[in-house]
C-alpha positions in Angstrom: 21.7 31.6 5.5 22.2 29.3 2.8 23.4 26.6 4.9 20.8 27.5 7.4 17.8 27.4 4.4 19.4 24.0 2.9 18.5 22.8 7.0 15.3 24.0 6.9 14.9 22.0 3.7 16.5 18.7 4.8 14.6 18.6 8.0 11.3 19.0 5.9 12.4 16.2 3.7 13.5 14.1 6.6 10.2 14.3 8.0 8.1 13.6 5.1 10.3 10.2 5.1 9.1 10.0 8.5 5.5 10.5 9.1 4.8 10.3 4.9 5.6 7.7 2.7 7.9 5.9 4.1 6.2 5.2 7.4 3.3 4.3 5.1 5.8 1.3 5.1 6.4 0.7 8.4 8.0 3.2 10.8 11.3 1.5 11.5 12.1 -0.5 8.6 14.3 2.8 6.8 17.7 4.4 7.4 18.6 7.5 6.0 22.7 7.6 5.6 24.3 11.2 5.1 27.7 12.6 4.4 29.3 15.6 2.9 30.7 15.8 0.0 33.9 18.2 0.8 34.4 15.5 3.6 34.8 12.9 1.2 37.3 15.6 -1.1 39.3 16.1 2.0 38.9 12.1 3.1 41.0 11.5 -0.6 43.0 14.4 0.0 43.9 12.9 3.4 44.9 9.9 1.7 46.9 10.7 -1.3 44.8 10.7 -4.0 45.6 13.5 -6.8 42.6 16.1 -7.1 41.8 15.0 -11.0 41.0 11.6 -9.8 38.8 12.8 -6.6 35.5 12.2 -8.8 36.4 8.8 -10.3 37.5 7.7 -7.3 34.1 8.6 -5.9 32.3 6.9 -7.9 34.1 3.7 -7.4 33.0 4.7 -3.7 29.3 4.4 -4.7 29.6 1.0 -5.8 30.2 -0.3 -2.1 26.4 -1.0 -1.5 26.9 -3.4 -4.1 30.4 -4.6 -4.2 33.1 -5.6 -1.4 35.6 -3.7 -0.7 38.5 -5.8 -2.6 37.0 -5.5 -5.9 36.9 -1.6 -5.4 40.3 -1.5 -4.5 41.3 -3.9 -7.4 39.2 -1.4 -9.4 41.0 1.5 -7.7 44.3 0.1 -8.3 44.4 -2.0 -11.7 41.8 0.6 -13.4 42.1 4.1 -12.0 46.0 3.9 -11.1 46.3 4.8 -6.9 49.0 2.8 -5.1 47.5 -0.3 -3.0 48.4 1.9 0.5 46.5 4.6 -0.9 43.4 1.9 -1.6 44.0 0.4 1.2 43.8 3.9 3.8 40.1 5.0 1.7 39.1 1.4 3.2 39.8 2.3 6.2 38.0 5.9 6.0 34.9 4.3 4.4 34.3 1.8 7.2 33.6 4.5 9.5 29.8 4.7 10.0 27.2 5.3 12.8 25.2 7.9 15.5 25.8 10.6 13.6 26.9 13.2 16.6 29.1 9.9 17.9 31.0 9.6 14.6 31.4 13.4 14.2 32.6 13.6 17.9 35.0 10.7 16.6 36.2 12.7 13.9 36.6 15.6 15.7 38.8 14.9 18.2 42.4 16.2 18.8 44.6 14.4 16.8 42.2 13.5 13.6 43.5 13.9 10.0 40.5 15.4 9.3 40.9 18.7 11.5 44.5 19.6 9.3 42.4 19.7 6.0 40.3 22.9 5.3 37.7 20.9 3.1 37.4 18.8 5.9 36.8 21.1 8.2 34.5 22.7 6.6 31.9 20.0 6.2 32.4 19.0 9.9 31.1 22.3 10.6 28.5 22.2 8.1 27.4 18.6 9.7 27.4 19.8 13.2 25.1 22.3 12.7 22.9 19.8 10.4 22.9 17.1 13.3 22.2 19.8 15.8 19.2 20.3 14.5 18.2 16.7 13.5 18.2 16.1 17.5 16.0 19.1 18.0 13.4 17.7 15.5 13.8 14.5 16.9 14.7 12.9 13.4 18.4 12.3 14.3 17.2 8.4 15.3 16.6 7.6 11.7 19.9 9.3 10.4 23.5 7.1 10.2 26.6 9.2 9.7 28.5 6.4 6.9 32.0 7.9 5.2 30.7 5.2 2.5 28.4 7.2 0.6 29.9 9.2 -2.2 26.8 9.2 -4.6 28.6 8.9 -8.0 27.3 12.5 -9.5 29.9 15.0 -9.8 27.9 17.7 -9.1 27.2 17.2 -5.4 28.7 20.3 -3.5 27.9 19.6 0.1 25.6 17.5 2.0 24.3 13.9 0.5 21.8 11.5 1.6 20.4 8.1 0.3 17.0 6.5 2.3 17.5 2.6 2.2 14.6 0.4 2.7 15.8 -2.5 6.0 13.3 -5.0 4.9 13.9 -8.1 3.1 12.8 -6.4 -0.3 16.6 -5.2 -1.2 15.4 -2.5 -4.3 18.3 0.2 -3.1 18.2 3.6 -2.0 14.1 4.9 -2.4 15.2 8.2 -1.8 18.5 10.6 -2.6 19.8 14.2 -3.3 22.1 16.4 -2.0 23.2 20.0 -1.7 24.8 21.2 -5.6 25.8 24.9 -6.0 27.4 25.0 -9.7 24.3 22.9 -11.4 22.4 25.2 -12.3 25.0 27.7 -13.2 26.6 25.3 -15.8 23.2 26.0 -18.3 22.6 29.7 -17.8 24.9 32.8 -16.5 23.8 33.1 -13.2 25.0 30.2 -10.3 22.0 29.3 -8.2 23.1 27.1 -4.5 20.4 24.5 -4.3 19.6 21.3 -2.9 17.6 18.7 -4.5 15.9 15.6 -4.0 14.2 12.5 -5.6 12.1 9.3 -4.5 12.3 5.9 -6.0 8.7 5.6 -6.6 8.1 2.4 -8.5 10.7 1.0 -5.8 8.1 2.0 -3.1 5.3 0.9 -4.8 7.1 -2.5 -5.0 7.7 -2.7 -1.5 4.3 -2.3 -0.7 3.1 -4.8 -2.9 5.9 -7.3 -1.4 4.9 -6.6 2.7 0.9 -6.6 1.8 1.8 -9.9 -0.4 3.7 -11.5 2.5 0.9 -10.0 5.0 -1.3 -11.4 2.9 -3.0 -8.6 2.4 -5.2 -7.2 -1.1 -3.4 -4.8 -2.7 -5.7 -1.9 -2.6 -5.5 1.5 -5.0 -7.4 3.8 -2.4 -7.3 4.3 1.0 -10.9 4.7 1.0 -12.7 2.8 3.8 -16.3 4.0 2.7 -18.1 4.3 -0.7 -21.2 6.4 -0.5 -23.0 5.0 -3.5 -26.8 7.1 -4.3 -29.0 5.1 -6.4 -29.9 8.1 -8.4 -29.0 11.4 -8.9 -29.4 13.6 -5.6 -25.6 15.0 -5.9 -26.8 17.0 -2.6 -27.5 13.9 -0.9 -24.1 12.3 -1.4 -22.5 15.9 -0.2 -24.4 15.8 3.0 -23.6 11.8 4.1 -20.2 12.1 3.1 -19.0 15.2 5.1 -20.5 14.1 8.0 -18.2 10.7 7.6 -15.2 13.2 6.5 -16.1 15.1 9.8 -16.0 11.8 11.7 -12.0 11.0 9.8 -13.7 8.3 8.4 -11.7 8.2 4.7 -14.5 8.2 2.3 -15.9 9.4 -1.1 -19.2 9.1 -2.8 -20.7 8.3 -6.6 -24.0 9.5 -7.8 -25.4 6.9 -10.6 -28.6 5.4 -11.5 -27.2 1.8 -12.1 -26.4 -0.4 -9.2 -23.8 -2.3 -11.2 -21.5 0.6 -11.4 -21.5 1.5 -7.9 -20.6 -2.1 -7.0 -18.3 -2.6 -9.9 -16.0 1.1 -8.3 -16.0 -0.6 -4.6 -14.5 -4.0 -5.7 -11.9 -2.7 -8.3 -10.9 -0.5 -5.6 -11.5 -2.8 -2.7 -13.1 -0.6 -1.4 -14.4 -2.8 2.1 -17.9 -0.5 3.2 -20.6 0.6 0.8 -23.4 2.8 2.0 -26.2 2.2 0.0 -28.8 4.8 -0.6 -32.0 4.3 -3.0 -35.5 5.6 -3.3 -36.7 3.1 -0.6 -33.9 3.9 2.0 -34.4 7.8 1.0 -38.4 7.5 1.6 -37.9 5.4 5.3 -34.8 7.3 6.6 -32.6 3.9 6.5 -29.5 3.4 4.9 -27.9 -0.2 3.4 -24.5 -0.8 4.7 -22.9 -3.5 3.2 -19.6 -5.4 4.0 -17.7 -5.7 0.1 -15.7 -8.6 1.3 -19.0 -11.0 2.2 -21.5 -8.9 -0.1 -23.4 -8.5 3.3 -26.3 -5.9 4.0 -27.8 -4.8 7.1 -30.3 -1.8 7.9 -29.2 1.2 9.6 -31.1 4.5 10.9 -29.8 7.1 8.6 -29.2 9.2 11.9 -26.7 6.1 13.3 -24.7 5.3 10.1 -21.3 7.1 11.5 -21.7 5.7 14.5 -22.5 2.3 13.1 -19.2 2.5 10.7 -16.7 4.3 13.8 -17.7 0.8 16.2 -16.9 -1.0 12.4 -13.9 0.2 11.2 -12.1 0.3 15.0 -9.9 -2.3 15.5 -11.2 -4.9 18.6 -8.9 -4.9 21.5 
């Protein structure tokens, strides 16, 4: 039951990564690397690493995204006391990566050294459940099963994962986490199995900023498409107009203020592309002024047709 709850959690997180924040960057430019801490322990046991050195060797493996294996091998041998043969055998395993179900099948083939290790067998069972669920949920195409993923923190006890952006802007992982059964118990009297995720918000912002620069796009602080500007204090009119825009799936916000400069400053600072301007004259005549904030051009539009006009202007031409 606990592992099933974890699978549900991971599915939710992969969905967030695919359809939420990361897809705001680009739907094909990230990958989620996934491994299991017990599989790492089994791998190190198979290679002949003493149990007391599992964690320190994992911390070396965790550097493989920044250093070559030869550098890591030298560290494991010269600084951490492994034999060259043990280090080289680790090297053959950590090169394994690929589509989750395909690599899982390879590791479970008859004669595989992993099948003779209890920790590895338990990990492969967990991963089969997770990969099957990811396949059913259509998330698996964004996942790579990577035996070099170690997550240097020693409190992980199960599945570990890391999301990486694949574009030109290299910032390291943009999200990471995993299963930890014992961490909470270290700070209390009860063991509480848990799964956690951290998001590198600043790194994601750096990627978005660079992408927009590459595409010669101005960086915007909001997704608002239209600012409804009421010159006066008629809040009800603002609420009515903005609700019509929301119902039409347009991203809008409103501002009620007697000073026009407040409205224009707001639109300019937030780079909102369109403004609907309504003053006393417009209200009396049943019209609105539609302003392009880039060109500062304005046109008069009948109040009853403003939603239709905005939809036309905001819909990309084919």
